NUNUDO-273976 format. One record per residue (C-alpha): x, y, z; residue in three letters. Coordinates in steps of 0.05 Angstrom, whole numbers, padded with zeros to 5 digits, always signed. Example, Ala and Ser with C-alpha at 12.3 -4.5 7.8 and 13.67 -1.06 7.14 Angstrom:
BEGIN
+00246-00090+00156ALA;+00273-00021+00143SER;
***
This chain:
BEGIN
-00403+00649+00159UNK;-00354+00592+00147UNK;-00373+00539+00096UNK;-00363+00464+00105UNK;-00338+00428+00043UNK;-00290+00371+00024UNK;-00230+00399-00010UNK;-00189+00360-00063UNK;-00130+00350-00017UNK;-00088+00290+00002UNK;-00063+00286+00055UNK;-00122+00325+00084UNK;-00099+00380+00132UNK;-00109+00375+00207UNK;-00153+00439+00212UNK;-00190+00472+00155UNK;-00242+00527+00158UNK;-00272+00548+00091UNK;-00294+00620+00088UNK;-00336+00663+00042UNK;-00308+00685-00023UNK;-00258+00659-00074UNK;-00186+00673-00095UNK;-00178+00682-00170UNK;-00110+00662-00199UNK;-00093+00696-00266UNK;-00037+00723-00305UNK;-00037+00787-00264UNK;-00026+00750-00198UNK;+00041+00766-00167UNK;+00083+00723-00121UNK;+00114+00763-00066UNK;+00168+00733-00019UNK;+00183+00762+00049UNK;+00243+00741+00089UNK;+00312+00713+00076UNK;+00311+00656+00027UNK;+00357+00595+00021UNK;+00375+00553-00037UNK;+00327+00500-00010UNK;+00268+00549-00010UNK;+00288+00581-00077UNK;+00286+00511-00109UNK;+00220+00493-00076UNK;+00187+00558-00101UNK;+00215+00545-00170UNK;+00185+00476-00171UNK;+00118+00506-00149UNK;+00121+00554-00207UNK;+00137+00496-00256UNK;+00076+00458-00230UNK;+00035+00522-00238UNK;+00058+00528-00310UNK;+00039+00455-00324UNK;-00029+00462-00290UNK;-00052+00531-00314UNK;-00001+00550-00368UNK;+00014+00611-00325UNK;+00080+00646-00314UNK;+00076+00694-00254UNK;+00121+00750-00234UNK;+00160+00737-00169UNK;+00187+00793-00126UNK;+00204+00815-00056UNK;+00169+00882-00053UNK;+00096+00900-00048UNK;+00055+00885-00110UNK;+00052+00942-00161UNK;-00015+00921-00188UNK;-00079+00949-00160UNK;-00154+00947-00169UNK;-00207+00896-00152UNK;-00176+00842-00198UNK;-00107+00847-00168UNK;-00086+00786-00127UNK;-00022+00761-00099UNK;+00010+00699-00067UNK;+00051+00720-00006UNK;+00103+00671+00019UNK;+00129+00689+00088UNK;+00195+00654+00098UNK;+00221+00634+00167UNK;+00262+00689+00198UNK;+00306+00649+00245UNK;+00295+00574+00237UNK;+00315+00537+00299UNK;+00352+00482+00262UNK;+00377+00467+00192UNK;+00329+00451+00136UNK;+00344+00376+00132UNK;+00336+00331+00194UNK;+00398+00291+00205UNK;+00376+00254+00269UNK;+00312+00224+00295UNK;+00309+00279+00348UNK;+00304+00330+00291UNK;+00252+00290+00254UNK;+00196+00329+00290UNK;+00124+00345+00268UNK;+00131+00418+00290UNK;+00185+00429+00237UNK;+00133+00413+00182UNK;+00079+00458+00208UNK;+00051+00511+00163UNK;-00006+00561+00158UNK;-00044+00575+00094UNK;-00093+00634+00093UNK;-00132+00645+00027UNK;-00174+00708+00022UNK;-00206+00737-00042UNK;-00146+00784-00052UNK;-00087+00745-00024UNK;-00057+00677-00009UNK;-00011+00677+00051UNK;+00034+00617+00065UNK;+00076+00620+00128UNK;+00116+00571+00171UNK;+00169+00571+00227UNK;+00215+00524+00189UNK;+00234+00515+00115UNK;+00202+00445+00115UNK;+00135+00477+00131UNK;+00139+00520+00069UNK;+00155+00459+00027UNK;+00093+00421+00053UNK;+00049+00483+00046UNK;+00069+00495-00026UNK;+00044+00427-00043UNK;-00021+00439-00009UNK;-00030+00505-00048UNK;-00010+00469-00113UNK;-00065+00416-00102UNK;-00117+00471-00091UNK;-00100+00499-00160UNK;-00136+00454-00209UNK;-00125+00454-00285UNK;-00194+00482-00301UNK;-00180+00555-00280UNK;-00233+00549-00225UNK;-00226+00599-00168UNK;-00198+00574-00101UNK;-00247+00579-00041UNK;-00224+00626+00015UNK;-00202+00586+00075UNK;-00154+00580+00134UNK;-00110+00518+00142UNK;-00068+00499+00203UNK;-00030+00437+00189UNK;+00026+00391+00212UNK;+00034+00315+00212UNK;+00010+00268+00265UNK;+00071+00220+00255UNK;+00140+00243+00246UNK;+00163+00180+00206UNK;+00124+00175+00142UNK;+00161+00131+00093UNK;+00162+00094+00028UNK;+00207+00034+00017UNK;+00229+00018-00054UNK;+00264-00047-00071UNK;+00317-00036-00123UNK;+00343-00107-00118UNK;+00290-00154-00146UNK;+00282-00107-00205UNK;+00330-00049-00215UNK;+00303+00022-00219UNK;+00341+00076-00256UNK;+00362+00141-00223UNK;+00308+00179-00263UNK;+00255+00130-00239UNK;+00276+00138-00167UNK;+00275+00213-00173UNK;+00205+00211-00203UNK;+00181+00173-00141UNK;+00216+00224-00096UNK;+00175+00278-00131UNK;+00112+00237-00116UNK;+00134+00227-00044UNK;+00144+00302-00035UNK;+00075+00315-00063UNK;+00044+00266-00014UNK;+00084+00298+00043UNK;+00123+00234+00057UNK;+00190+00247+00090UNK;+00230+00182+00093UNK;+00257+00145+00032UNK;+00275+00074+00054UNK;+00319+00047-00001UNK;+00328-00029-00004UNK;+00395-00037-00036UNK;+00419-00108-00022UNK;+00386-00176-00020UNK;+00392-00247-00045UNK;+00383-00227-00117UNK;+00434-00173-00121UNK;+00479-00120-00090UNK;+00462-00052-00118UNK;+00514-00006-00085UNK;+00585+00009-00109UNK;+00635-00012-00054UNK;+00708+00011-00058UNK;+00728-00037-00002UNK;+00694-00100-00030UNK;+00689-00085-00105UNK;+00667-00157-00123UNK;+00600-00138-00093UNK;+00581-00091-00149UNK;+00626-00123-00202UNK;+00602-00195-00193UNK;+00539-00196-00151UNK;+00500-00139-00184UNK;+00490-00168-00253UNK;+00515-00102-00279UNK;+00460-00062-00245UNK;+00483-00019-00188UNK;+00487+00052-00166UNK;+00554+00089-00165UNK;+00571+00129-00105UNK;+00561+00193-00145UNK;+00492+00170-00166UNK;+00476+00157-00093UNK;+00499+00225-00072UNK;+00456+00255-00127UNK;+00393+00217-00104UNK;+00406+00235-00030UNK;+00413+00309-00050UNK;+00352+00306-00094UNK;+00312+00277-00036UNK;+00340+00328+00013UNK;+00317+00385-00031UNK;+00247+00358-00023UNK;+00249+00350+00053UNK;+00262+00275+00049UNK;+00315+00236+00088UNK;+00342+00171+00058UNK;+00350+00108+00100UNK;+00392+00055+00064UNK;+00379-00019+00077UNK;+00439-00067+00075UNK;+00416-00136+00093UNK;+00456-00174+00148UNK;+00462-00230+00167UNK;+00408-00262+00122UNK;+00383-00246+00052UNK;+00459-00252+00036UNK;+00461-00295-00027UNK;+00491-00236-00065UNK;+00547-00229-00014UNK;+00557-00305-00018UNK;+00569-00300-00094UNK;+00621-00245-00085UNK;+00656-00268-00020UNK;+00638-00338-00003UNK;+00690-00341+00052UNK;+00645-00299+00095UNK;+00587-00346+00095UNK;+00566-00401+00145UNK;+00567-00456+00094UNK;+00620-00470+00041UNK;+00610-00447-00030UNK;+00611-00439-00087UNK;+00547-00400-00094UNK;+00511-00383-00158UNK;+00475-00316-00171UNK;+00402-00321-00145UNK;+00344-00298-00186UNK;+00288-00337-00151UNK;+00243-00302-00102UNK;+00232-00327-00032UNK;+00273-00340+00031UNK;+00342-00369+00020UNK;+00392-00402+00067UNK;+00459-00366+00059UNK;+00479-00330+00124UNK;+00540-00290+00144UNK;+00582-00327+00195UNK;+00583-00290+00262UNK;+00640-00333+00286UNK;+00686-00309+00232UNK;+00724-00245+00252UNK;+00728-00224+00179UNK;+00653-00216+00179UNK;+00656-00159+00230UNK;+00713-00127+00190UNK;+00669-00132+00128UNK;+00608-00103+00164UNK;+00651-00046+00192UNK;+00679-00026+00124UNK;+00612-00032+00089UNK;+00575+00007+00141UNK;+00628+00062+00141UNK;+00620+00067+00065UNK;+00544+00072+00074UNK;+00549+00124+00129UNK;+00593+00167+00085UNK;+00539+00168+00033UNK;+00477+00175+00075UNK;+00477+00232+00126UNK;+00413+00212+00164UNK;+00432+00176+00228UNK;+00391+00110+00216UNK;+00417+00052+00174UNK;+00372-00007+00163UNK;+00406-00076+00169UNK;+00346-00118+00149UNK;+00354-00175+00198UNK;+00290-00210+00174UNK;+00276-00281+00153UNK;+00340-00313+00182UNK;+00338-00387+00168UNK;+00385-00416+00220UNK;+00401-00480+00181UNK;+00471-00461+00162UNK;+00488-00437+00233UNK;+00462-00502+00263UNK;+00502-00546+00215UNK;+00568-00509+00225UNK;+00610-00539+00281UNK;+00653-00475+00290UNK;+00590-00433+00297UNK;+00563-00481+00348UNK;+00627-00478+00388UNK;+00625-00402+00383UNK;+00554-00403+00411UNK;+00575-00446+00470UNK;+00635-00402+00485UNK;+00590-00341+00486UNK;+00532-00376+00524UNK;+00485-00366+00466UNK;+00431-00420+00472UNK;+00390-00409+00412UNK;+00397-00382+00339UNK;+00357-00322+00363UNK;+00409-00309+00414UNK;+00465-00313+00363UNK;+00426-00266+00317UNK;+00419-00216+00373UNK;+00493-00223+00391UNK;+00510-00205+00320UNK;+00462-00147+00321UNK;+00493-00121+00384UNK;+00561-00120+00348UNK;+00531-00084+00289UNK;+00500-00032+00337UNK;+00569-00021+00366UNK;+00600-00011+00298UNK;+00544+00039+00278UNK;+00553+00077+00343UNK;+00626+00089+00325UNK;+00601+00118+00260UNK;+00551+00163+00296UNK;+00495+00121+00267UNK;+00437+00080+00295UNK;+00407+00014+00273UNK;+00339-00003+00247UNK;+00315-00074+00230UNK;+00254-00115+00216UNK;+00211-00151+00268UNK;+00260-00208+00276UNK;+00315-00166+00308UNK;+00270-00156+00369UNK;+00302-00194+00428UNK;+00300-00180+00503UNK;+00373-00160+00503UNK;+00370-00117+00441UNK;+00399-00048+00450UNK;+00341+00000+00465UNK;+00364+00052+00414UNK;+00352+00002+00357UNK;+00289+00017+00318UNK;+00242-00040+00298UNK;+00202-00040+00233UNK;+00143-00086+00235UNK;+00119-00128+00175UNK;+00081-00174+00223UNK;+00028-00125+00245UNK;+00005-00078+00300UNK;+00014-00132+00353UNK;+00087-00139+00336UNK;+00093-00064+00333UNK;+00063-00060+00402UNK;+00113-00111+00426UNK;+00171-00068+00403UNK;+00141-00004+00432UNK;+00127-00039+00497UNK;+00200-00062+00500UNK;+00222+00009+00494UNK;+00243+00011+00420UNK;+00227+00063+00369UNK;+00176+00027+00324UNK;+00150+00034+00253UNK;+00092-00002+00220UNK;+00090-00029+00149UNK;+00038-00084+00154UNK;-00024-00062+00118UNK;+00016-00014+00077UNK;+00049-00065+00030UNK;+00036-00034-00039UNK;+00068-00090-00077UNK;+00007-00129-00057UNK;-00050-00104-00098UNK;-00104-00084-00049UNK;-00164-00038-00048UNK;-00141+00031-00027UNK;-00196+00031+00028UNK;-00161-00027+00060UNK;-00097+00012+00067UNK;-00136+00072+00091UNK;-00171+00031+00146UNK;-00104+00003+00169UNK;-00091+00018+00243UNK;-00023+00043+00263UNK;-00032+00019+00335UNK;-00069-00043+00358UNK;-00138-00039+00385UNK;-00166-00078+00445UNK;-00219-00129+00428UNK;-00292-00106+00442UNK;-00329-00134+00501UNK;-00364-00201+00493UNK;-00439-00209+00498UNK;-00465-00252+00555UNK;-00477-00325+00539UNK;-00546-00318+00571UNK;-00567-00272+00513UNK;-00551-00324+00459UNK;-00508-00383+00439UNK;-00435-00386+00418UNK;-00418-00434+00361UNK;-00344-00453+00349UNK;-00316-00478+00283UNK;-00247-00499+00260UNK;-00227-00480+00189UNK;-00170-00486+00140UNK;-00154-00464+00070UNK;-00093-00482+00029UNK;-00047-00436-00010UNK;-00008-00452-00072UNK;+00055-00428-00037UNK;+00069-00434+00036UNK;+00031-00471+00089UNK;-00044-00475+00095UNK;-00080-00421+00136UNK;-00120-00447+00195UNK;-00159-00419+00253UNK;-00224-00417+00290UNK;-00289-00381+00273UNK;-00336-00364+00330UNK;-00409-00342+00318UNK;-00458-00314+00369UNK;-00532-00327+00353UNK;-00594-00297+00382UNK;-00661-00328+00365UNK;-00627-00367+00309UNK;-00595-00305+00278UNK;-00521-00294+00278UNK;-00507-00224+00307UNK;-00434-00226+00328UNK;-00372-00264+00314UNK;-00296-00269+00319UNK;-00243-00301+00275UNK;-00176-00324+00302UNK;-00124-00343+00252UNK;-00070-00389+00282UNK;-00016-00347+00314UNK;-00058-00282+00306UNK;-00101-00241+00352UNK;-00176-00250+00350UNK;-00214-00201+00306UNK;-00287-00183+00308UNK;-00328-00198+00246UNK;-00361-00142+00206UNK;-00420-00140+00159UNK;-00450-00207+00182UNK;-00509-00229+00141UNK;-00547-00293+00125UNK;-00584-00314+00063UNK;-00613-00385+00065UNK;-00556-00433+00079UNK;-00503-00378+00069UNK;-00467-00339+00123UNK;-00427-00277+00101UNK;-00379-00232+00137UNK;-00319-00188+00125UNK;-00257-00176+00165UNK;-00191-00140+00151UNK;-00132-00186+00158UNK;-00056-00184+00145UNK;-00072-00213+00077UNK;-00120-00159+00059UNK;-00195-00150+00065UNK;-00229-00219+00072UNK;-00301-00231+00050UNK;-00329-00299+00071UNK;-00386-00336+00039UNK;-00394-00402+00074UNK;-00446-00456+00088UNK;-00450-00485+00159UNK;-00490-00547+00154UNK;-00488-00616+00185UNK;-00427-00597+00227UNK;-00387-00581+00165UNK;-00363-00515+00137UNK;-00353-00504+00063UNK;-00348-00443+00018UNK;-00298-00389+00000UNK;-00256-00337+00035UNK;-00247-00281-00016UNK;-00180-00250+00001UNK;-00179-00184-00037UNK;-00211-00204-00101UNK;-00193-00277-00108UNK;-00220-00337-00069UNK;-00191-00391-00027UNK;-00236-00452-00019UNK;-00246-00462+00055UNK;-00267-00524+00093UNK;-00279-00537+00167UNK;-00317-00573+00219UNK;-00360-00557+00280UNK;-00323-00558+00348UNK;-00371-00544+00403UNK;-00423-00495+00429UNK;-00443-00458+00492UNK;-00382-00427+00524UNK;-00356-00357+00509UNK;-00295-00355+00463UNK;-00223-00346+00484UNK;-00206-00279+00453UNK;-00132-00279+00437UNK;-00095-00213+00446UNK;-00154-00179+00480UNK;-00115-00130+00523UNK;-00057-00098+00487UNK;-00063-00028+00511UNK;+00000+00014+00509UNK;+00016+00067+00560UNK;+00025+00139+00539UNK;+00100+00132+00543UNK;+00100+00068+00501UNK;+00053+00102+00449UNK;+00108+00155+00441UNK;+00156+00100+00417UNK;+00113+00090+00354UNK;+00146+00137+00303UNK;+00097+00124+00246UNK;+00096+00079+00186UNK;+00122+00062+00117UNK;+00089+00040+00054UNK;+00130-00016+00022UNK;+00140-00035-00051UNK;+00176-00100-00058UNK;+00195-00111-00132UNK;+00183-00183-00148UNK;+00125-00162-00192UNK;+00144-00090-00207UNK;+00194-00063-00255UNK;+00212+00003-00290UNK;+00151+00000-00336UNK;+00100-00012-00280UNK;+00125+00022-00216UNK;+00083+00086-00223UNK;+00021+00045-00240UNK;+00030+00006-00175UNK;+00047+00065-00129UNK;+00001+00122-00153UNK;-00047+00149-00136UNK;-00061+00102-00077UNK;+00004+00121-00040UNK;-00032+00187-00026UNK;-00081+00147+00018UNK;-00025+00116+00059UNK;+00008+00184+00063UNK;-00056+00212+00091UNK;-00062+00158+00145UNK;+00008+00177+00169UNK;-00003+00252+00164UNK;-00074+00262+00185UNK;-00082+00203+00233UNK;-00145+00162+00242UNK;-00190+00166+00180UNK;-00245+00216+00200UNK;-00277+00218+00131UNK;-00318+00165+00096UNK;-00288+00122+00040UNK;-00333+00153-00013UNK;-00300+00219+00002UNK;-00231+00186+00003UNK;-00240+00161-00068UNK;-00267+00227-00092UNK;-00206+00262-00065UNK;-00158+00208-00089UNK;-00185+00216-00160UNK;-00172+00291-00154UNK;-00103+00277-00129UNK;-00092+00230-00188UNK;-00113+00284-00237UNK;-00069+00334-00204UNK;-00010+00286-00204UNK;-00020+00271-00276UNK;-00020+00345-00296UNK;+00027+00377-00247UNK;+00079+00322-00232UNK;+00124+00277-00273UNK;+00088+00213-00250UNK;+00075+00165-00305UNK;+00017+00120-00281UNK;-00028+00137-00338UNK;+00027+00131-00391UNK;+00051+00065-00363UNK;-00018+00033-00372UNK;-00026+00060-00443UNK;+00043+00037-00462UNK;+00033-00032-00434UNK;-00033-00040-00473UNK;+00000-00016-00536UNK;+00053-00070-00530UNK;+00001-00125-00513UNK;-00049-00106-00565UNK;-00030-00051-00614UNK;-00031+00025-00612UNK;-00099+00029-00645UNK;-00129-00017-00593UNK;-00108+00021-00531UNK;-00176+00053-00521UNK;-00208-00016-00526UNK;-00157-00042-00476UNK;-00175+00014-00428UNK;-00249-00004-00432UNK;-00234-00077-00423UNK;-00187-00061-00364UNK;-00244-00024-00328UNK;-00276-00091-00309UNK;-00212-00126-00289UNK;-00163-00125-00231UNK;-00096-00159-00218UNK;-00107-00214-00168UNK;-00097-00184-00098UNK;-00053-00202-00039UNK;+00002-00250-00061UNK;-00044-00291-00107UNK;+00000-00273-00167UNK;+00063-00295-00130UNK;+00030-00360-00112UNK;+00007-00370-00184UNK;+00078-00359-00210UNK;+00105-00405-00157UNK;+00058-00461-00180UNK;+00059-00449-00256UNK;+00124-00410-00272UNK;+00194-00402-00246UNK;+00178-00353-00188UNK;+00239-00315-00206UNK;+00265-00255-00247UNK;+00258-00301-00309UNK;+00183-00291-00309UNK;+00171-00231-00354UNK;+00123-00176-00328UNK;+00087-00169-00393UNK;+00019-00198-00379UNK;-00047-00161-00382UNK;-00047-00163-00306UNK;+00015-00121-00307UNK;-00020-00067-00347UNK;-00077-00060-00298UNK;-00089-00008-00241UNK;-00094-00042-00176UNK;-00169-00033-00170UNK;-00227-00019-00216UNK;-00254+00048-00195UNK;-00308+00041-00248UNK;-00339-00018-00210UNK;-00326+00006-00139UNK;-00399+00030-00130UNK;-00424-00035-00157UNK;-00384-00074-00106UNK;-00410-00029-00050UNK;-00482-00037-00074UNK;-00475-00112-00071UNK;-00449-00108+00001UNK;-00506-00060+00023UNK;-00561-00103-00010UNK;-00533-00165+00025UNK;-00536-00130+00092UNK;-00605-00100+00080UNK;-00645-00140+00026UNK;-00707-00097+00034UNK;-00670-00034+00017UNK;-00686-00004-00051UNK;-00624-00011-00096UNK;-00596+00050-00131UNK;-00614+00036-00204UNK;-00566+00090-00228UNK;-00509+00049-00200UNK;-00535-00011-00235UNK;-00540+00027-00299UNK;-00470+00057-00293UNK;-00440-00012-00277UNK;-00476-00048-00332UNK;-00453+00005-00380UNK;-00380-00011-00361UNK;-00393-00086-00370UNK;-00424-00074-00438UNK;-00366-00028-00460UNK;-00316-00082-00438UNK;-00355-00133-00479UNK;-00355-00087-00539UNK;-00281-00076-00531UNK;-00269-00150-00525UNK;-00308-00161-00591UNK;-00266-00107-00623UNK;-00200-00139-00599UNK;-00221-00208-00622UNK;-00242-00181-00691UNK;-00183-00134-00701UNK;-00123-00167-00669UNK;-00095-00223-00713UNK;-00095-00292-00684UNK;-00019-00295-00690UNK;-00013-00234-00643UNK;-00068-00255-00596UNK;-00044-00289-00532UNK;-00083-00343-00496UNK;-00095-00294-00439UNK;-00124-00240-00485UNK;-00169-00293-00518UNK;-00196-00321-00454UNK;-00205-00254-00419UNK;-00241-00226-00478UNK;-00289-00286-00480UNK;-00302-00279-00406UNK;-00316-00204-00411UNK;-00370-00220-00462UNK;-00398-00273-00417UNK;-00398-00226-00358UNK;-00436-00173-00396UNK;-00490-00223-00416UNK;-00495-00249-00344UNK;-00496-00179-00316UNK;-00556-00157-00356UNK;-00592-00222-00343UNK;-00582-00226-00267UNK;-00597-00151-00255UNK;-00660-00158-00297UNK;-00683-00218-00257UNK;-00665-00183-00192UNK;-00702-00120-00213UNK;-00764-00160-00228UNK;-00756-00207-00169UNK;-00761-00269-00212UNK;-00720-00324-00179UNK;-00691-00378-00222UNK;-00720-00447-00227UNK;-00676-00503-00202UNK;-00649-00519-00271UNK;-00640-00446-00288UNK;-00602-00435-00226UNK;-00554-00492-00238UNK;-00540-00463-00308UNK;-00529-00391-00282UNK;-00485-00417-00224UNK;-00442-00454-00274UNK;-00431-00389-00314UNK;-00414-00352-00250UNK;-00364-00405-00232UNK;-00329-00393-00299UNK;-00322-00319-00281UNK;-00302-00328-00208UNK;-00231-00341-00186UNK;-00166-00321-00222UNK;-00154-00319-00297UNK;-00083-00308-00320UNK;-00070-00275-00251UNK;-00131-00228-00258UNK;-00201-00225-00228UNK;-00268-00199-00251UNK;-00292-00160-00189UNK;-00364-00153-00215UNK;-00372-00229-00216UNK;-00378-00233-00141UNK;-00431-00177-00140UNK;-00471-00215-00190UNK;-00464-00277-00146UNK;-00489-00236-00086UNK;-00550-00214-00127UNK;-00564-00287-00147UNK;-00560-00309-00074UNK;-00608-00252-00053UNK;-00655-00272-00108UNK;-00654-00346-00091UNK;-00648-00345-00014UNK;-00675-00282+00016UNK;-00732-00301+00062UNK;-00762-00231+00056UNK;-00757-00208-00016UNK;-00730-00138-00028UNK;-00778-00086-00052UNK;-00785-00083-00127UNK;-00731-00038-00156UNK;-00760+00024-00191UNK;-00727+00034-00258UNK;-00740+00107-00267UNK;-00689+00118-00321UNK;-00679+00071-00379UNK;-00609+00052-00400UNK;-00581+00066-00469UNK;-00542+00001-00467UNK;
***
């Protein structure tokens, strides 16, 4: 009979049936290949053997004839190569980028593993699945049948080589990770305000003057493109036009819309230099540059950016205004589209197609232009509805530290809003709110809550300019109302007081809070739900190609890129390969940790080494273990909190060194994930018995972090101890003390007196928020427990401490 189990695979296959028995891999196992091989397949099999050697220290015989071994212990891996593939191995056009080409079958019986596919790409994908099933502990592989192919044909990763430059070796290492995650599009961001990273024979000042000495030669580009192709990955270059053009302005100011001279730009953000569409030399420039790019990159799509075009220089240039009048272009958006149509025509002569970010979408844009959305599923739907190929990146921005579960929940296509309850069943209450940010305008919107018998049961939140979203996990403790919702900023957890027609409290975006204020609007009528009906037809759905993870590099460099990307990129890859998440988040994290261990042993990824090396630089080599224990209770501030902090307190530029403790941290504390989930579940159901083992496990991490902090403060000389290390160590000690105190009081159901509560709240306030661009995620759980202890009307049942802790 088939067995049901969760396999340590990411992305998870579409169809898996686990059968009885196990396949044992040992030194007598033989690899047999049937069919005509190619250089692509030979290299893929060789890489599989290299991974096998790293995982199991095994070297297996490879042959094309039947195995010569016999007996009950004899096993073999049979690779059945495609006999007559219908197309070449590497897709060169969008039409060739089809899911069927990556389909494979993997059958594992006690005696034999059989991998087969109709196309070479399927063999490449299946070899990585087989490699993941082979752990480093010599455990047998369960017998099973896998039928697998991707749901989406465009599954990409964008790397930004402009803000911080990445070496060829670093790029190749990420391509190895992409292949392991079954991603198939490498979107390479090569030009922007802060630099031009591509050698140009026609306009050499671009790489000589505007690169700061860091650029890729044409031979290096060919090498990377070939390296990607060997792993079943196409490369899409991004050459920004007409905006993000400060680097072009430095090299060739005569092409710009405002007179120079221009200085090299190292600040982050949106800058004003724009190419001048009224200047004929600009089209000559675009034609020559795009011809050079097309020569290097064989895939048919070239990305021209097209985002964040500030029209100031266009509006202030009389010649451009005259040009607009002559061509009957009424708005800057019309001029932008006019320029894009000219780029589309140039690309068509080169047998290439254009892709751009959201801002290129215009009613008159050529239908063959693909649109990549950074504004969300609604903008993606607009592009698909208008007939354009469309790709989603919102929710997959990996330069924003976010919980992996948030990326995993991210919807590729927009969902219609749920039906509203009838006003006769309860009362609607409407509130306006606002919270400031340290960079950019304040965020505002409307909160709508539906109450029945005085209890909030439903709700919506509508951020200005965004569609309405239903609230999740609504709860009330005393004067506090809590809810969660996934936003374009990340997961948002609200803790607000709604009293005397005023709103106050915090919106925790990721793991760091924004203080929110608001006021009561009115009551009674049902809310106006924005964006309620956004259904796409079946034909329009077909326009959605897939999605891309994006790693912008303001806060990422050579020494941290693996730590930022891996292993969580596996979760994004699974969303794009497997489709809607059908498995719970606990299982996701179990499989992701298995993928992380596999990647660390079988691949050249360096996420573990990069953390250890960063801690050795910050502390000392002998304090790395202490740094790891301290790091377990820390997270870098999520969303763009770190960008905003640097904007307010540093230069917000390349001049800000990425050598803080925050730069050494994994994106999320897996050690405290269960603790965060426990706080959420107890808030929703205060009468539920808490899992004391989770409390014990979490308190152990807090205690270890405090002990590590004591060790660091004792061992590290004051002269080598930064202010951030001093403060974080002191707060880690405070957090451990608070953790034991609050959990003990919660366990015994002993609420604080008024004065005691003031004192403990003051200590919690010291822990909450950002500290040197970091957060203590356990602090908010302790605050939840304190709220439950003080405000729950029906006290939770006393926690049974069946096991004592050694801490």
